[in-house]
Phi, psi and omega in degrees: 000317181295321180295321179292321178295320179296316179294324177294316177294324177295318178295320177296317179295321178294321179295316178296319181291327176295318177295316179296319178295321177299314179296318181294320184281308192265332183263310186263354179055047177241081187289324184300317180293323180293320178294320178297317178296318180297320179292318179296317180292327175296318178296317179296319180295316179294320179296322180292325179284314185272344184306308181291340183274348185279126181274314181248095186291326180295316180293320179296316180294319179298312182289328176294318178294325176296316180295316180296316180295318180288329175295317177295319179294319177295322177297315179295322178294320178294317178295322177298318181289321184279309186285318185261006175055044175283150182299152183293337179297322179296317178296317181295324177293317178297317180297319181293313182293320179296316177294326177297314179295319179297319180294323177294320180288325183279320179064029177217123187296312183297315180291322180292323175295318179294317179296320179297317180293313182295316182290326178291320178292318177296320177297322177294319179294318178295323179296316178297318179296318179293328179284333183264344185295322179300312177291332179292324180292333177273353177078020179266095185291329178293326178287328177295315180296322180284338178271334185289317184296311178293327180295313181293319182294319180287326179290320180293322177299315178290327182295320181296314178290323181295324178297318180296313181288332174292320177296319178297316178296323178293319180293317178296319179295323178290326175293321178292319180290330176287330180288331182258000000 
């Protein structure tokens, strides 16, 4: 009974949020708020589906927070490199140190490599969305097309180098965590 009630309330919340997101995007032209609502509802939806299946909630919450924090850090490092024209060495150093810390916290080589790869790719996707969102919010499709190509090319260039250095940082971090 509780599961059906939970799914019913979730469906109601999703319907209300879809209507609100439609109003925010197409009627009131407030894309940022609609994207925030969609992301929050996606997290709630995933938590409702995966919540009963999780055996160790503390470990799941800890690793989820590590992934979210490293995704935000990779996004900030990519934005720092692209927007402020910081040298690529700074981004590679940030990627290596961040992967090293994640690997030390996780203490598993396979999972830390997977987390480093996933968070770097998610950070790259969020960076592209953040770079394209201002012209998209004004509804200027020609500006979106002209902003998308340089954003994707610079993010992919950084992503290729960042993956290699993230793997190196993860391997070094797992060796350090095994030594202590």
